Legacy VTK file of the C-alpha trace (Angstrom):
# vtk DataFile Version 3.0
C-alpha trace
ASCII
DATASET POLYDATA
POINTS 341 float
10.525 -26.372 18.867
9.125 -23.228 17.291
5.695 -21.991 18.320
3.465 -20.966 15.436
0.092 -19.274 15.084
-2.424 -18.573 12.363
-3.075 -14.878 11.842
-4.878 -12.476 9.534
-2.271 -10.221 7.922
-2.759 -6.985 5.998
-0.308 -6.763 3.071
-1.969 -4.062 0.984
-4.839 -1.631 1.610
-8.102 -2.522 -0.136
-6.932 -6.117 -0.601
-8.214 -9.227 1.223
-6.420 -10.155 4.423
-4.160 -13.191 4.135
-4.381 -16.045 6.621
-0.746 -16.838 7.375
1.124 -19.210 9.661
3.543 -17.098 11.665
6.404 -18.057 13.958
5.914 -16.656 17.458
9.030 -14.861 18.735
10.525 -15.383 22.195
8.889 -13.181 24.806
10.733 -10.048 25.768
10.577 -8.584 29.291
7.100 -7.181 29.919
5.367 -9.242 27.223
2.572 -11.799 27.518
1.590 -14.650 25.192
-2.207 -15.025 25.001
-4.260 -17.722 23.302
-7.002 -15.581 21.781
-10.519 -16.974 22.115
-12.579 -14.121 20.629
-11.732 -10.790 18.987
-13.984 -7.862 18.145
-14.046 -6.202 14.732
-14.688 -2.457 14.557
-14.513 0.489 12.183
-10.953 1.311 13.168
-9.828 -2.016 11.664
-11.963 -1.438 8.577
-10.346 1.968 8.081
-6.908 0.328 8.241
-7.893 -2.372 5.769
-9.378 0.179 3.349
-6.421 2.544 3.644
-8.509 5.310 5.191
-6.057 6.136 7.983
-3.483 7.602 5.665
-0.088 6.147 4.655
0.615 2.819 6.377
4.313 2.583 7.256
4.134 -0.840 8.922
2.950 -3.189 6.158
2.631 -6.111 6.358
1.094 -6.189 9.824
-1.411 -7.919 12.042
-4.690 -6.331 13.137
-7.222 -6.228 15.959
-7.249 -4.314 19.232
-10.089 -5.851 21.247
-10.430 -9.418 22.489
-10.339 -11.995 25.242
-8.344 -15.157 25.866
-6.089 -17.129 28.185
-2.482 -16.447 29.148
-0.118 -19.132 27.811
3.166 -17.666 29.079
4.649 -14.478 30.489
7.983 -12.798 29.960
10.329 -11.684 32.707
9.231 -8.734 34.863
5.522 -9.446 34.235
3.624 -9.321 37.533
0.094 -8.471 36.472
-0.945 -11.863 35.086
0.261 -15.465 35.119
-0.142 -18.571 32.985
-3.755 -19.769 32.973
-5.322 -16.368 33.714
-8.248 -15.278 31.569
-7.801 -11.754 30.272
-9.372 -8.964 28.260
-7.068 -7.486 25.613
-7.434 -3.760 24.972
-5.671 -1.065 22.969
-6.116 1.346 25.879
-3.062 1.449 28.118
-3.435 0.149 31.666
-0.973 -0.767 34.407
2.124 -2.773 33.589
5.089 -2.641 31.247
4.601 -0.842 27.943
6.334 -2.797 25.175
5.659 -1.054 21.816
5.370 -4.104 19.595
6.802 -7.324 18.260
7.715 -9.023 14.992
6.571 -12.374 13.630
8.035 -14.338 10.717
6.199 -16.035 7.871
7.246 -19.490 6.584
9.284 -17.690 3.945
11.077 -15.608 6.564
9.262 -12.339 5.829
8.817 -10.003 8.814
5.260 -9.187 9.895
4.844 -6.207 12.199
2.567 -6.235 15.230
1.735 -3.511 17.700
1.591 -3.602 21.480
-1.667 -5.524 21.062
-3.116 -7.493 18.152
-6.034 -9.890 18.332
-6.672 -11.355 14.866
-4.350 -14.252 15.690
-4.876 -17.609 17.361
-2.042 -16.739 19.757
-0.616 -13.261 20.200
2.341 -11.606 21.898
1.089 -8.458 23.634
2.352 -5.874 26.078
1.580 -6.394 29.769
-0.259 -3.068 29.947
-2.741 -4.196 27.273
-4.218 -7.062 29.318
-6.579 -7.030 32.298
-7.395 -10.234 34.226
-11.040 -11.319 34.520
-12.833 -14.035 36.522
-13.103 -17.515 35.039
-16.900 -17.234 35.048
-16.860 -14.378 32.514
-17.647 -15.747 29.021
-15.123 -14.843 26.335
-17.528 -13.315 23.749
-18.925 -10.791 26.236
-15.464 -10.219 27.727
-14.060 -9.332 24.302
-16.467 -6.391 24.074
-14.805 -4.859 27.129
-11.572 -4.290 25.204
-12.830 -1.348 23.137
-16.560 -1.017 22.414
-17.746 -0.909 26.019
-14.632 0.750 27.457
-15.041 3.605 24.980
-18.834 3.887 24.776
-19.553 3.483 28.472
-16.462 5.493 29.373
-17.816 8.498 27.469
-21.019 8.323 29.498
-19.601 7.524 32.928
-16.164 9.165 32.877
-16.082 11.957 30.295
-19.634 13.318 30.397
-20.670 11.951 33.801
-24.308 11.687 32.698
-26.771 12.117 35.556
-30.354 10.885 36.003
-32.824 13.048 34.102
-30.390 14.352 31.491
-30.832 13.902 27.736
-28.407 12.197 25.354
-28.351 11.863 21.557
-26.122 9.150 20.087
-25.148 9.450 16.416
-24.031 6.049 15.150
-25.385 2.824 16.652
-22.406 0.552 16.050
-20.477 -1.159 18.838
-19.327 2.061 20.557
-22.621 3.920 20.078
-24.679 0.988 21.345
-22.399 0.726 24.386
-22.980 4.419 25.049
-26.747 3.899 24.832
-26.525 0.956 27.222
-24.509 3.063 29.682
-26.771 6.121 29.352
-29.753 3.934 30.208
-27.903 2.574 33.221
-27.014 6.155 34.251
-30.712 7.083 34.296
-30.856 9.449 31.310
-34.495 10.504 30.768
-34.195 10.762 26.996
-31.859 8.706 24.805
-32.143 9.285 21.067
-30.353 6.933 18.669
-29.513 8.169 15.159
-28.309 5.749 12.483
-28.661 4.938 8.789
-29.637 1.342 9.540
-33.079 0.236 10.690
-31.545 -2.936 12.187
-29.049 -0.911 14.233
-31.853 1.305 15.508
-33.963 -1.674 16.568
-30.989 -2.990 18.520
-30.507 0.469 20.062
-34.111 0.368 21.289
-33.476 -3.012 22.900
-30.499 -1.515 24.737
-32.336 1.510 26.106
-32.913 4.119 23.387
-36.214 5.936 23.948
-36.421 7.402 20.433
-35.121 6.230 17.073
-34.190 8.504 14.155
-33.055 7.488 10.684
-30.009 9.543 9.730
-31.355 10.074 6.188
-34.512 11.788 7.433
-34.913 15.520 7.988
-35.680 14.764 11.634
-31.973 13.993 12.200
-30.987 17.473 10.998
-33.321 19.311 13.362
-32.606 17.529 16.661
-32.011 20.215 19.289
-31.477 21.062 22.956
-29.819 17.903 24.256
-27.580 18.013 27.287
-25.120 15.743 25.500
-24.488 14.350 22.030
-22.135 11.444 21.328
-20.891 10.902 17.779
-19.688 7.356 17.085
-20.165 6.940 13.331
-17.021 8.538 11.920
-19.100 10.539 9.415
-18.147 14.247 9.422
-21.756 15.186 8.583
-22.941 13.267 11.648
-20.332 15.116 13.705
-21.731 18.449 12.535
-25.288 17.368 13.305
-24.270 16.089 16.719
-22.759 19.477 17.551
-25.883 21.257 16.329
-28.086 19.056 18.493
-26.777 20.140 21.910
-28.241 23.059 23.800
-26.740 26.520 24.141
-25.264 27.408 27.509
-23.530 24.157 28.409
-24.464 21.432 25.936
-21.525 19.126 25.172
-20.836 17.261 21.927
-18.346 14.395 22.241
-16.690 13.027 19.090
-15.436 9.437 19.081
-15.933 8.199 15.501
-13.037 7.448 13.150
-13.343 9.598 9.996
-11.279 8.865 6.913
-7.839 10.487 6.853
-8.023 14.140 5.824
-11.785 14.597 6.281
-12.854 17.849 7.953
-15.872 19.152 9.843
-17.379 22.629 9.755
-18.976 24.341 12.743
-20.440 27.763 13.388
-18.183 29.556 15.914
-21.210 31.483 17.159
-22.400 28.209 18.686
-19.238 28.113 20.782
-19.785 31.697 21.841
-23.310 30.735 22.936
-21.891 28.132 25.266
-21.880 24.886 23.324
-18.799 22.759 23.779
-17.156 20.189 21.545
-14.738 17.558 22.817
-12.884 14.573 21.438
-12.741 11.193 23.119
-9.716 8.902 23.158
-11.130 5.639 24.445
-13.746 7.295 26.634
-11.119 8.318 29.217
-11.272 4.686 30.294
-9.157 3.228 33.081
-9.108 -0.455 32.106
-7.855 -1.803 35.444
-10.779 -0.140 37.229
-13.472 -0.151 34.556
-13.247 -3.711 33.234
-13.776 -5.332 36.685
-16.673 -2.923 37.251
-18.354 -3.886 33.978
-17.800 -7.590 34.705
-19.643 -7.151 38.016
-22.485 -5.265 36.347
-22.748 -8.025 33.745
-22.789 -10.749 36.413
-25.615 -8.876 38.195
-27.536 -8.690 34.895
-27.343 -4.885 34.885
-25.201 -4.628 31.742
-26.633 -6.566 28.805
-23.406 -7.243 26.933
-24.865 -10.282 25.166
-27.308 -8.071 23.244
-24.366 -6.164 21.748
-23.062 -9.249 19.955
-23.839 -9.447 16.251
-22.584 -12.081 13.821
-19.670 -14.400 14.673
-17.063 -15.735 12.238
-14.099 -18.089 12.301
-10.637 -16.646 11.615
-10.666 -18.244 8.146
-13.874 -16.303 7.405
-12.457 -12.908 8.312
-12.705 -11.444 4.805
-16.385 -12.344 4.748
-16.674 -10.617 8.141
-15.070 -7.498 6.629
-17.543 -7.552 3.740
-20.569 -8.049 5.993
-19.360 -5.304 8.345
-19.142 -2.867 5.433
-22.747 -3.697 4.540
-23.893 -2.645 8.014
-24.086 -5.846 10.049
-25.863 -4.847 13.307
-24.138 -5.336 16.642
-20.468 -6.022 17.299
-18.946 -8.454 14.825
-16.846 -11.113 16.588
-14.067 -13.358 15.271
-13.762 -16.689 17.086
-10.147 -17.853 17.006
-10.418 -21.261 18.657
LINES 1 342
341 0 1 2 3 4 5 6 7 8 9 10 11 12 13 14 15 16 17 18 19 20 21 22 23 24 25 26 27 28 29 30 31 32 33 34 35 36 37 38 39 40 41 42 43 44 45 46 47 48 49 50 51 52 53 54 55 56 57 58 59 60 61 62 63 64 65 66 67 68 69 70 71 72 73 74 75 76 77 78 79 80 81 82 83 84 85 86 87 88 89 90 91 92 93 94 95 96 97 98 99 100 101 102 103 104 105 106 107 108 109 110 111 112 113 114 115 116 117 118 119 120 121 122 123 124 125 126 127 128 129 130 131 132 133 134 135 136 137 138 139 140 141 142 143 144 145 146 147 148 149 150 151 152 153 154 155 156 157 158 159 160 161 162 163 164 165 166 167 168 169 170 171 172 173 174 175 176 177 178 179 180 181 182 183 184 185 186 187 188 189 190 191 192 193 194 195 196 197 198 199 200 201 202 203 204 205 206 207 208 209 210 211 212 213 214 215 216 217 218 219 220 221 222 223 224 225 226 227 228 229 230 231 232 233 234 235 236 237 238 239 240 241 242 243 244 245 246 247 248 249 250 251 252 253 254 255 256 257 258 259 260 261 262 263 264 265 266 267 268 269 270 271 272 273 274 275 276 277 278 279 280 281 282 283 284 285 286 287 288 289 290 291 292 293 294 295 296 297 298 299 300 301 302 303 304 305 306 307 308 309 310 311 312 313 314 315 316 317 318 319 320 321 322 323 324 325 326 327 328 329 330 331 332 333 334 335 336 337 338 339 340
């Protein structure tokens, strides 16, 4: 008997996703079959859907790189998880076998590509090194946030920048990653946390999560922010990247870029700022170590020290995913979640 799953499939950029019934292939060594409970939607997926990442060589394909669910089966050589385990799914590599991807089939026999992890499916075949087990007590919606938003945002604060009590942080872009960075900076004891965003609703949520000052990106105030120890850019807007770099202090200020700009977009900086001691870095997933960081964040959540619930925005069923895409583009505050089950 063939196993099947519903999935959101991208056939063409700038076109609605199609909800398809796909045949699940047999597991290869190092692969895991997960029943997805909740998946997170972020700007990286939007950029793929809108064709902003450049030529897409893998169409049609599945989407999603952050989620949580339960293991249904494991392939040979898998030792990290077993059937019945609850897991976080993440695009960031962790321990275990690295299996690049898999292929599903539509009812008509058409091949649908899928990467090492995809989460906009009711059941997904993923690589062993893209899952991390979590305790049964951890709720799936909050757990899903640990697959990308929190791993990246908190990782930038705790691992890359190593923010210390009393330091100042400016965060440009209060989406899922930026809000996670604000939450982590507050936990790290930063004395000043400034949130910059175009959306009033995002800024109000940033205040709830620990921001001490709110700045609308359209206002002149955003262009004249200065002398921060650190700036984190999480909007993907090249202009915000330039402003973030301008906002850090000479002689050691660090600007960390994590946003996803459209393919081909450039930023411009004054090299004299580098000579004066400012630094600019990029972040690939906040230097996260999923096998260490996810259990840590679960413990902080269980001790009510990490308010993951406040990060959650609107929730949609898989059949409503195109509405979720539309609402996300309009600036829905918080992390948009897709409930699969």
